[in-house]
C-alpha positions as CSV (number, residue, x, y, z in Angstrom):
1,M,4.8,143.2,-82.0
2,K,1.5,142.0,-79.9
3,S,1.3,138.1,-80.6
4,T,-2.2,136.4,-80.2
5,K,-2.5,133.9,-77.1
6,T,-3.6,130.0,-77.5
7,I,-6.7,129.9,-75.0
8,I,-8.1,126.2,-74.9
9,D,-11.9,125.9,-74.2
10,S,-12.5,122.8,-72.2
11,T,-16.4,123.1,-73.2
12,S,-15.7,122.8,-76.8
13,E,-14.6,119.7,-78.8
14,L,-13.0,119.1,-82.2
15,I,-13.8,115.9,-83.6
16,P,-12.3,114.4,-86.9
17,I,-14.8,113.4,-89.3
18,Q,-12.8,111.9,-92.3
19,L,-9.5,112.2,-93.9
20,F,-9.7,112.0,-97.6
21,Q,-6.5,111.2,-99.8
22,G,-5.9,110.4,-103.4
23,H,-4.9,113.4,-105.3
24,S,-1.0,113.2,-106.6
25,G,-0.5,117.1,-106.7
26,P,-1.3,120.0,-104.0
27,I,-5.0,120.9,-103.7
28,Y,-6.0,124.3,-104.2
29,D,-9.4,124.8,-103.3
30,I,-12.3,122.8,-101.9
31,D,-16.1,123.1,-101.3
32,F,-18.8,120.8,-100.0
33,D,-22.4,120.3,-99.3
34,E,-24.3,117.6,-97.1
35,E,-23.2,114.7,-98.6
36,Y,-19.8,115.4,-100.7
37,V,-16.6,117.1,-100.7
38,Y,-15.3,118.7,-103.9
39,S,-11.6,119.1,-104.5
40,A,-9.5,121.1,-107.2
41,S,-6.0,120.0,-107.4
42,A,-2.6,120.8,-109.1
43,D,-2.7,117.1,-110.6
44,R,-5.3,118.8,-113.0
45,F,-8.4,116.8,-111.6
46,V,-11.8,118.3,-109.9
47,T,-12.8,115.2,-107.7
48,R,-15.8,114.2,-105.5
49,W,-15.7,112.6,-102.0
50,D,-18.1,110.7,-99.9
51,K,-18.3,112.3,-96.6
52,A,-19.9,109.2,-94.9
53,T,-17.3,106.9,-96.7
54,G,-14.3,109.0,-97.0
55,K,-14.0,107.5,-100.5
56,Q,-13.8,109.0,-104.0
57,D,-17.1,108.2,-106.1
58,S,-17.4,108.3,-110.0
59,F,-17.6,112.1,-110.2
60,A,-14.1,113.2,-111.6
61,I,-13.3,116.0,-113.9
62,R,-10.0,115.9,-115.8
63,C,-9.4,119.6,-116.7
64,E,-6.8,121.2,-119.6
65,A,-5.5,123.3,-117.1
66,V,-4.9,123.5,-113.4
67,P,-8.2,124.3,-111.8
68,F,-7.4,127.1,-108.9
69,T,-10.9,127.5,-107.6
70,I,-14.3,125.7,-107.4
71,Q,-17.7,127.1,-106.0
72,L,-20.7,125.0,-105.8
73,F,-24.1,127.3,-106.6
74,S,-27.6,127.5,-107.7
75,S,-28.5,125.5,-104.3
76,G,-25.5,123.0,-105.0
77,K,-26.9,121.8,-108.2
78,M,-24.0,123.7,-110.2
79,L,-20.2,123.5,-109.8
80,A,-18.1,126.5,-111.1
81,I,-14.3,125.4,-112.0
82,G,-11.9,128.3,-112.7
83,L,-8.7,127.3,-114.1
84,A,-5.3,128.7,-114.3
85,S,-5.9,129.6,-118.1
86,G,-8.6,131.8,-117.2
87,Q,-11.2,129.6,-118.4
88,V,-14.5,128.4,-116.2
89,H,-16.5,125.5,-116.8
90,I,-19.7,125.0,-114.9
91,V,-21.1,121.8,-114.6
92,D,-24.3,120.3,-113.4
93,V,-23.2,117.9,-110.7
94,E,-26.6,116.0,-110.6
95,Q,-26.5,115.0,-114.3
96,K,-22.4,115.1,-114.1
97,R,-22.0,116.8,-117.3
98,E,-20.7,120.6,-118.3
99,I,-23.2,122.7,-119.3
100,H,-21.3,125.9,-120.1
101,H,-17.6,127.0,-121.0
102,F,-16.4,130.5,-120.6
103,T,-13.6,132.2,-122.2
104,Q,-13.8,135.6,-121.5
105,H,-11.0,135.7,-118.7
106,Q,-7.6,135.7,-120.1
107,A,-5.7,135.1,-116.7
108,G,-6.1,132.6,-113.7
109,I,-9.2,132.6,-111.9
110,F,-8.8,132.8,-108.2
111,A,-12.3,133.8,-106.8
112,I,-15.5,132.6,-107.7
113,Y,-18.7,133.6,-105.4
114,E,-22.4,133.4,-105.5
115,T,-24.5,136.3,-104.1
116,L,-26.7,135.4,-101.1
117,D,-29.7,136.1,-103.1
118,K,-28.4,133.7,-105.9
119,R,-28.9,136.1,-108.9
120,F,-25.3,136.7,-109.8
121,L,-22.2,134.6,-110.1
122,C,-19.0,136.6,-109.4
123,I,-15.7,135.6,-110.8
124,G,-12.4,137.4,-110.5
125,D,-9.0,136.7,-112.1
126,A,-5.0,137.3,-111.5
127,D,-5.5,140.4,-113.4
128,G,-8.1,142.3,-111.5
129,F,-11.0,141.6,-114.1
130,L,-14.5,140.8,-112.5
131,S,-16.8,139.1,-114.4
132,I,-20.6,139.3,-113.5
133,W,-22.9,136.5,-114.5
134,E,-26.7,136.1,-114.2
135,T,-27.1,132.4,-112.5
136,S,-30.6,131.6,-114.0
137,T,-29.4,132.2,-117.7
138,M,-25.5,132.1,-117.1
139,K,-25.4,135.2,-119.2
140,L,-22.7,137.4,-119.1
141,L,-24.0,140.8,-117.6
142,I,-20.7,143.0,-117.2
143,I,-17.0,142.3,-117.2
144,L,-15.0,145.2,-115.2
145,P,-11.2,146.0,-114.9
146,L,-10.9,146.8,-111.3
147,S,-7.2,148.0,-111.5
148,C,-6.6,146.1,-107.9
149,G,-4.2,143.3,-108.7
150,K,-4.9,139.8,-108.3
151,I,-8.9,139.2,-106.7
152,R,-8.6,136.6,-104.3
153,S,-12.0,136.8,-102.5
154,I,-15.2,138.2,-103.1
155,R,-18.0,138.3,-100.3
156,Q,-21.2,139.8,-100.1
157,L,-21.1,143.3,-97.8
158,N,-24.9,143.5,-97.4
159,P,-27.9,142.9,-99.7
160,T,-26.8,145.6,-102.2
161,S,-22.9,145.5,-102.3
162,I,-20.4,143.0,-102.7
163,L,-16.3,143.3,-101.3
164,I,-13.3,142.7,-103.4
165,A,-9.9,141.8,-102.0
166,G,-7.2,142.9,-104.3
167,G,-3.5,141.9,-104.7
168,T,-2.9,145.6,-104.4
169,G,-3.7,145.4,-100.8
170,E,-7.1,147.2,-101.4
171,V,-10.6,146.1,-100.3
172,L,-13.2,147.5,-102.9
173,I,-17.1,148.1,-102.3
174,L,-19.5,147.7,-105.2
175,E,-23.1,148.0,-105.3
176,T,-24.9,145.3,-107.2
177,E,-27.2,147.0,-109.2
178,F,-24.9,148.4,-111.9
179,F,-21.7,147.1,-110.1
180,N,-20.3,150.9,-109.6
181,E,-17.6,151.1,-107.2
182,L,-18.5,153.1,-103.9
183,N,-15.4,153.0,-102.2
184,R,-12.1,151.2,-101.8
185,F,-9.5,151.4,-98.8
186,Y,-6.0,149.8,-98.2
187,A,-6.1,146.8,-95.9
188,H,-2.7,144.8,-96.1
189,E,1.0,145.2,-97.4
190,A,1.9,143.1,-100.4
191,G,-2.0,142.0,-100.8
192,T,-5.2,141.4,-99.2
193,S,-6.2,137.5,-99.8
194,V,-9.3,136.8,-97.8
195,L,-12.5,138.2,-96.6
196,C,-15.0,137.5,-93.7
197,L,-18.2,139.0,-92.2
198,D,-19.2,139.1,-88.5
199,E,-22.6,140.0,-88.7
200,N,-23.3,139.8,-85.1
201,R,-20.6,142.4,-84.3
202,K,-21.1,144.3,-87.5
203,E,-17.5,143.8,-88.3
204,L,-15.4,142.9,-91.5
205,I,-12.2,140.8,-90.9
206,T,-9.6,140.6,-93.7
207,G,-6.7,138.9,-94.2
208,G,-3.2,139.2,-96.1
209,K,-0.1,138.1,-97.5
210,D,1.3,140.0,-94.2
211,G,0.0,137.4,-92.0
212,Y,-2.2,139.8,-90.2
213,L,-5.8,140.1,-89.4
214,R,-7.8,143.0,-89.2
215,W,-11.2,143.9,-88.1
216,W,-13.1,146.9,-89.5
217,D,-16.1,148.5,-88.9
218,S,-18.4,147.2,-91.5
219,E,-20.2,150.4,-92.3
220,T,-17.6,153.2,-92.0
221,F,-14.4,150.7,-92.4
222,A,-12.7,152.3,-89.7
223,L,-10.0,149.7,-88.1
224,K,-10.9,148.4,-85.0
225,K,-8.1,145.8,-84.4
226,A,-5.1,144.4,-86.0
227,L,-3.1,141.1,-85.0
228,P,-0.4,139.1,-86.3
229,A,-2.2,136.0,-86.7
230,H,0.0,133.8,-88.9
231,K,3.7,133.9,-90.2
232,G,2.6,133.5,-93.9
233,T,-0.2,134.2,-96.1
234,I,-3.6,133.6,-94.9
235,Y,-5.7,131.5,-97.5
236,G,-8.7,130.9,-95.8
237,L,-11.0,132.9,-93.1
238,E,-14.4,130.9,-92.5
239,F,-16.8,131.3,-89.6
240,I,-17.8,127.7,-88.3
241,D,-20.7,129.1,-86.2
242,E,-22.0,132.3,-84.7
243,S,-19.1,132.8,-82.1
244,H,-16.1,131.2,-83.7
245,F,-14.0,131.3,-86.9
246,V,-11.1,129.2,-88.6
247,S,-7.9,130.9,-90.7
248,V,-5.5,128.5,-92.6
249,S,-2.2,129.8,-93.9
250,R,1.1,129.3,-95.6
251,D,2.5,129.0,-92.8
252,K,1.3,125.2,-92.2
253,S,-1.2,126.1,-89.2
254,V,-4.6,126.1,-88.5
255,K,-6.1,128.4,-85.9
256,I,-9.7,128.4,-84.2
257,W,-10.7,131.8,-82.9
258,R,-13.2,133.0,-80.7
259,A,-15.0,135.9,-82.2
260,E,-15.8,137.6,-79.1
261,G,-12.2,138.8,-77.6
262,R,-10.7,138.0,-81.0
263,S,-8.4,135.4,-79.1
264,V,-7.0,132.0,-80.5
265,M,-8.6,129.0,-78.7
266,Q,-6.9,126.2,-80.5
267,K,-3.7,125.9,-83.1
268,L,-3.5,122.9,-85.4
269,M,-0.1,122.2,-87.0
270,D,2.1,119.8,-88.3
271,K,1.1,116.4,-86.9
272,S,-2.1,117.7,-85.0
273,S,-3.4,118.5,-88.4
274,G,-1.8,115.9,-90.6
275,H,-0.2,119.4,-92.6
276,R,3.2,119.5,-92.9
277,R,3.0,122.4,-96.1
278,S,1.0,125.5,-96.9
279,I,-2.8,125.1,-96.5
280,N,-4.3,126.6,-99.4
281,A,-8.2,126.0,-98.9
282,L,-11.0,126.1,-96.4
283,C,-14.7,125.5,-96.3
284,S,-17.5,125.9,-93.6
285,N,-21.3,125.2,-93.4
286,K,-21.3,127.3,-90.7
287,N,-22.9,125.2,-88.3
288,G,-19.8,123.5,-86.8
289,Q,-18.5,121.4,-90.1
290,F,-15.7,122.6,-91.8
291,A,-12.6,121.1,-94.0
292,Y,-9.2,122.4,-95.1
293,A,-6.5,121.2,-97.8
294,G,-3.2,122.0,-99.0
295,D,0.2,121.1,-100.6
296,D,0.0,117.8,-98.8
297,K,-2.9,116.6,-100.8
298,L,-4.8,115.7,-98.1
299,I,-8.4,116.8,-96.9
300,H,-9.4,117.2,-93.2
301,L,-12.9,117.2,-92.4
302,F,-13.7,118.1,-88.9
303,H,-16.9,119.1,-86.6
304,F,-16.4,121.6,-84.1
305,G,-19.2,122.0,-81.2
306,K,-20.0,122.2,-77.2
307,Q,-19.6,119.4,-75.6
308,D,-23.1,117.9,-73.8
């Protein structure tokens, strides 16, 4: 089995910005904007942290069930919170108040995604149901049984279609006019967990419970490359700039990849990353800043960039 090689790029620098700590349970998801990091934890709190000071601010939501996933949307003005019970809360982050509470899903929410045109909010649950909401009115447009197992990731493929990662190991492609299924293909044994688009190289990158990363042609979905990237489920996969992406895993490690050549250029693990248990969440602004969090209740915020 071919393994990845770690190549340190001396022209790049990984700079720690903040370490946030205060949750009393594992952290399952994070998201951020220019000022704040939002986190969802097994302690049933969704909490907000000030990037500049590293401190928790007055925004904190006590949920009736464990929040599995969160997503900022509508240009960062709204926060969607998906719970283990299947309930979804929509919070106005400026007014700090709930404006919608949805109960259409009957199983835990593991994926929330706003389409790039900001028209739709897509929500996926553990039973393979996908709901589509109009963001301007938060009206339910459709709910679909996709028969793909637990929905772990939703991403945009192109302006007219989205991708769904399923617990069956399949990746589904749906068009965004009527949300009909266009195609599906098998990607990972035991389940596909993350999706990421490399637009410059016209590739779809997928990660799964098998610990593999696989690269697919984003038009034909022909397999181009497969690598054993981690020793456990890959829970996060995000580009941090045009040339580099990050993967995080249940195996406690964080890897920074060079997109051209598909090689690992830096690996953070244990004491170097502060994480000694599963890393469950990753987010990025695509301009070098990224954060990750996990079972040890810590959130790390970094900046990655070229040295002057």
